[in-house]
Every structure is written in C-alpha cells, then in structure tokens.
N, CA, C and O of each residue as an XYZ file, in Angstrom:
352
protein
N       1.025     -0.998      0.188
C       0.238      0.263      0.198
C       1.025      1.166      0.044
O       2.071      1.151      0.693
N       0.759      2.153     -0.810
C       1.335      3.468     -1.165
C       0.605      4.434     -0.556
O      -0.620      4.372     -0.450
N       1.225      5.257     -0.181
C       0.402      6.621      0.458
C       0.740      7.517     -0.649
O       1.807      7.158     -1.146
N       0.251      8.525     -1.216
C       0.839      9.431     -2.187
C       0.587     10.977     -1.292
O      -0.269     11.259     -0.453
N       1.602     11.717     -1.811
C       1.367     12.855     -1.032
C       0.775     13.838     -1.918
O       0.844     13.618     -3.127
N       0.192     14.910     -1.491
C      -0.439     15.841     -1.895
C      -0.052     16.445     -3.148
O       0.924     17.109     -2.797
N      -0.174     16.604     -4.181
C       0.524     17.479     -5.109
C       0.890     18.802     -4.923
O       0.100     19.299     -4.120
N       1.597     19.484     -5.235
C       2.209     20.901     -4.613
C       2.239     21.854     -6.068
O       2.914     21.477     -7.026
N       1.477     23.051     -6.109
C       1.512     23.783     -6.740
C       3.081     24.195     -7.491
O       3.533     24.065     -8.629
N       3.618     24.760     -6.175
C       4.960     25.043     -6.139
C       6.018     24.344     -4.744
O       5.773     24.168     -3.551
N       6.883     24.160     -5.343
C       7.700     23.798     -3.990
C       8.716     24.810     -3.810
O       8.960     25.628     -4.697
N       9.479     24.784     -2.405
C      10.460     26.142     -2.169
C      11.093     26.408     -2.783
O      11.385     27.602     -2.732
N      11.743     25.622     -3.742
C      13.174     25.892     -4.737
C      12.604     27.189     -5.704
O      13.032     28.323     -5.918
N      10.960     26.120     -6.350
C      10.522     26.990     -7.256
C       9.923     28.747     -6.970
O       9.923     29.667     -7.788
N       9.480     28.763     -5.617
C       9.160     29.762     -5.048
C      10.337     30.856     -4.732
O      10.215     32.080     -4.670
N      11.549     30.037     -4.544
C      12.641     31.262     -4.044
C      12.988     31.553     -5.433
O      13.377     32.693     -5.683
N      12.911     30.750     -6.314
C      13.620     30.674     -7.899
C      12.645     32.042     -8.394
O      13.116     33.095     -8.824
N      11.439     31.794     -8.248
C      10.864     33.150     -9.237
C      10.628     34.255     -8.428
O      10.255     35.302     -8.959
N      10.822     34.172     -6.957
C      11.183     35.535     -6.148
C      11.825     36.186     -6.907
O      11.426     37.180     -7.514
N      13.199     35.555     -6.970
C      14.537     35.746     -7.312
C      14.457     36.385     -8.346
O      14.894     37.536     -8.321
N      13.956     35.929     -9.425
C      13.953     36.421    -10.999
C      13.033     37.663    -11.179
O      13.369     38.542    -11.972
N      11.776     37.766    -10.399
C      11.023     39.128    -10.495
C      11.830     40.125     -9.821
O      11.884     41.270    -10.270
N      12.453     39.788     -8.793
C      13.140     40.914     -8.187
C      14.585     41.354     -8.817
O      14.931     42.534     -8.765
N      15.343     40.436     -9.363
C      16.255     40.704    -10.221
C      15.872     41.767    -11.628
O      16.300     42.877    -11.945
N      14.926     40.890    -12.226
C      14.191     41.615    -13.643
C      13.584     42.908    -13.061
O      13.490     43.805    -13.898
N      13.105     43.245    -11.694
C      12.412     44.631    -11.565
C      12.932     46.080    -12.132
O      12.235     46.997    -12.566
N      14.605     46.010    -11.980
C      14.526     47.419    -12.231
C      15.120     47.422    -13.645
O      15.223     48.497    -14.236
N      15.512     46.293    -14.209
C      15.513     46.298    -15.973
C      14.061     46.707    -16.737
O      13.839     47.525    -17.631
N      13.236     45.857    -16.058
C      11.398     45.967    -16.805
C      11.617     47.578    -16.399
O      12.182     48.271    -17.245
N      11.174     48.241    -15.076
C      11.074     49.420    -14.868
C      11.967     50.274    -15.946
O      11.475     51.129    -16.683
N      13.292     49.931    -15.929
C      14.312     51.138    -16.450
C      13.668     50.795    -18.169
O      13.194     51.672    -18.891
N      13.766     49.705    -18.452
C      12.681     49.723    -20.008
C      11.437     50.587    -20.446
O      11.313     51.279    -21.456
N      10.579     50.370    -19.450
C       9.288     51.188    -19.488
C       9.257     52.528    -19.471
O       8.544     53.131    -20.273
N      10.003     53.159    -18.585
C      10.219     54.432    -18.328
C      10.600     55.370    -19.053
O      11.505     55.048    -19.823
N      10.268     56.397    -19.109
C      10.742     57.504    -20.183
C      11.402     58.436    -20.178
O      11.580     59.289    -21.046
N      12.024     58.262    -18.649
C      12.618     59.474    -18.138
C      13.751     58.627    -17.459
O      13.667     57.410    -17.289
N      14.913     59.469    -17.056
C      15.932     58.592    -16.344
C      15.506     59.014    -14.741
O      15.272     60.128    -14.272
N      15.503     57.552    -14.038
C      15.141     57.482    -12.504
C      16.302     57.973    -11.747
O      17.377     58.087    -12.337
N      16.199     58.275    -10.509
C      17.091     58.279     -9.509
C      16.998     57.123     -8.728
O      18.004     56.626     -8.221
N      15.875     56.647     -8.585
C      15.993     55.240     -7.821
C      14.823     54.511     -8.573
O      14.349     55.024     -9.587
N      14.343     53.285     -8.069
C      13.299     52.602     -8.440
C      11.722     53.140     -8.042
O      10.626     53.069     -8.598
N      12.129     53.597     -7.030
C      10.727     54.105     -6.163
C      10.126     55.208     -6.978
O       8.949     55.558     -6.887
N      11.144     55.805     -7.893
C      10.507     56.983     -8.532
C       9.886     56.511     -9.622
O       9.224     57.237    -10.363
N      10.064     55.171     -9.817
C       9.146     54.818    -11.054
C       7.479     54.948    -10.840
O       6.673     55.095    -11.758
N       7.179     54.864     -9.501
C       5.982     55.274     -9.661
C       5.075     56.367    -10.251
O       3.857     56.410    -10.428
N       6.009     57.182    -10.482
C       5.524     58.583    -10.959
C       5.681     58.602    -12.548
O       5.633     59.617    -13.242
N       5.905     57.108    -13.064
C       6.205     57.205    -14.637
C       5.194     56.170    -14.771
O       4.527     55.641    -13.883
N       5.189     55.917    -16.340
C       4.508     54.907    -16.918
C       5.016     53.560    -16.513
O       4.236     52.627    -16.701
N       5.966     53.341    -16.089
C       6.378     52.027    -14.970
C       5.820     51.720    -13.828
O       6.178     50.739    -13.177
N       4.867     52.539    -13.454
C       4.094     52.224    -12.120
C       3.623     51.005    -11.779
O       3.783     50.431    -10.702
N       2.687     50.405    -13.299
C       2.013     49.351    -13.062
C       3.121     48.051    -12.850
O       2.990     47.250    -11.925
N       4.001     47.989    -13.648
C       5.362     47.247    -13.285
C       5.879     47.287    -11.894
O       6.046     46.316    -11.155
N       6.109     48.528    -11.637
C       6.598     48.138    -10.427
C       5.669     47.649     -9.026
O       5.990     46.777     -8.218
N       4.419     48.503     -9.019
C       3.450     47.733     -7.927
C       2.954     46.431     -8.167
O       2.722     45.651     -7.243
N       2.749     46.109     -9.562
C       2.437     44.616     -9.687
C       3.716     43.709     -9.437
O       3.386     42.540     -9.235
N       4.832     43.888     -9.403
C       6.072     43.045     -8.758
C       5.926     43.043     -7.581
O       6.037     41.953     -7.020
N       5.609     44.311     -6.717
C       5.885     44.347     -5.032
C       4.676     43.494     -4.719
O       4.890     42.678     -3.822
N       3.242     43.477     -5.329
C       2.487     42.620     -4.726
C       2.630     41.025     -5.153
O       2.286     40.179     -4.327
N       3.134     40.621     -6.435
C       3.472     39.327     -6.672
C       4.774     38.738     -5.257
O       4.845     37.764     -4.508
N       5.454     39.749     -5.459
C       6.662     39.086     -4.393
C       5.893     39.163     -2.781
O       5.975     38.137     -2.106
N       5.262     40.199     -2.270
C       4.250     39.973     -1.160
C       3.411     38.697     -1.073
O       3.138     38.070     -0.049
N       3.076     38.445     -2.239
C       2.247     36.900     -2.330
C       3.181     35.819     -2.242
O       2.920     34.932     -1.430
N       4.219     35.730     -2.928
C       5.224     34.840     -2.358
C       5.843     34.673     -1.251
O       6.256     33.583     -0.854
N       5.966     35.817     -0.624
C       6.649     35.678      0.503
C       5.523     35.408      1.548
O       5.848     34.662      2.472
N       4.478     35.809      1.549
C       3.388     34.938      2.105
C       3.034     33.899      2.323
O       2.621     33.486      3.407
N       3.195     32.986      0.780
C       3.218     31.592      0.809
C       4.674     30.629      1.471
O       4.707     29.501      1.963
N       5.586     31.468      1.263
C       6.785     31.066      1.965
C       6.844     30.812      3.493
O       6.674     31.683      4.347
N       7.103     29.532      3.719
C       7.073     29.099      5.416
C       8.372     28.971      5.681
O       8.476     28.749      6.888
N       9.673     29.005      5.038
C      11.066     28.425      5.108
C      11.237     27.144      6.033
O      10.377     26.264      6.013
N      12.494     27.043      6.940
C      12.398     25.522      7.631
C      12.156     25.872      8.987
O      11.962     24.919      9.742
N      12.113     27.288      9.592
C      12.058     27.339     10.802
C      10.644     28.080     11.075
O       9.929     28.337     10.107
N      10.174     28.475     12.581
C       9.239     28.943     12.821
C       9.390     30.308     12.456
O       8.549     30.826     11.721
N      10.725     31.187     13.041
C      11.135     32.470     12.785
C      10.989     32.687     11.193
O      10.333     33.526     10.575
N      11.686     31.819     10.815
C      11.634     32.037      8.909
C      10.157     32.421      8.638
O       9.964     33.622      8.448
N       9.321     31.781      8.601
C       7.869     32.016      8.587
C       7.278     32.958      9.312
O       6.246     33.263      8.714
N       7.397     33.626     10.360
C       7.063     34.819     10.958
C       7.597     35.982     10.213
O       6.905     36.918      9.813
N       9.242     35.823     10.007
C       9.598     37.053      8.986
C       9.208     37.155      7.713
O       9.234     38.206      7.072
N       8.733     35.789      7.185
C       8.552     36.274      5.509
C       7.103     36.899      5.635
O       6.668     37.643      4.756
N       6.374     36.569      6.760
C       4.737     36.896      6.853
C       4.657     38.604      7.093
O       3.859     39.310      6.477
N       5.637     39.124      8.102
C       6.259     40.453      8.239
C       6.783     40.976      7.205
O       6.548     42.178      7.078
N       7.755     40.237      5.992
C       8.075     40.989      5.302
C       7.147     41.129      3.860
O       7.312     41.822      2.856
N       5.976     40.025      4.288
C       5.330     40.117      2.794
C       3.915     41.513      3.241
O       3.204     42.091      2.419
N       3.911     41.633      4.239
C       2.962     42.839      4.764
C       3.889     43.939      4.501
O       3.184     44.817      4.003
N       4.884     44.286      4.559
C       5.731     45.206      4.193
C       5.873     45.563      2.604
O       6.032     46.709      2.183
N       5.801     44.570      1.917
C       5.854     44.845      0.820
C       4.922     45.180     -0.004
O       5.009     45.823     -1.051
N       3.523     44.464      0.793
C       2.480     45.026      0.257
C       2.112     46.605      0.488
O       1.457     47.232     -0.345
N       2.610     47.197      1.733
C       2.409     48.207      2.426
C       2.962     49.439      1.600
O       2.404     50.536      1.608
N       4.006     49.181      0.952
C       4.958     49.656      0.394
C       4.032     50.464     -0.772
O       4.584     51.143     -1.637
C-alpha cells in the first residue's frame, strides 16, 4: 500500500527562484518602460512603469506570504516581509 502525497503547485525551490527572478528583473523592466532617467526604483511610481513596479511588489508579497521557510522564525519573518512589501 502506497500513500501519495498531495501535489504541490510550487515547491520551495521554485518559489524562491521565481521571487529571485522577479526581484532581479524588476529594475531592468522598470528602466525599459520608463520614459525618463530614474534616480531610484521608487521614482518609477510616478512614471509609466508604475504598473510594473506595483505589480511586482504585490507578486513578491504574495510569494513571501506563501513561503514558510524551515523554522517558525523564518515563517514569521516572511509574513512580516510580505506585509511590508504590500504596504510599500
């Protein structure tokens, strides 16, 4: 008799990889979309690239909320970071 584990949509490695890809590509995507030179990535909020900036922050916040880490402290800190990213 074999027991099957429930299928996961994302495992932790994929979740971390996607978070990293989004975070690394965010400055490039914002720079390509913005029509002016930006002094910081936060300044993109006032340009055409606002949707990319805000959308990426919400996606990262959702991934951080889903991430539980290996210890209870990592789970707590990821939830705090998710709320911080969403409220930025």
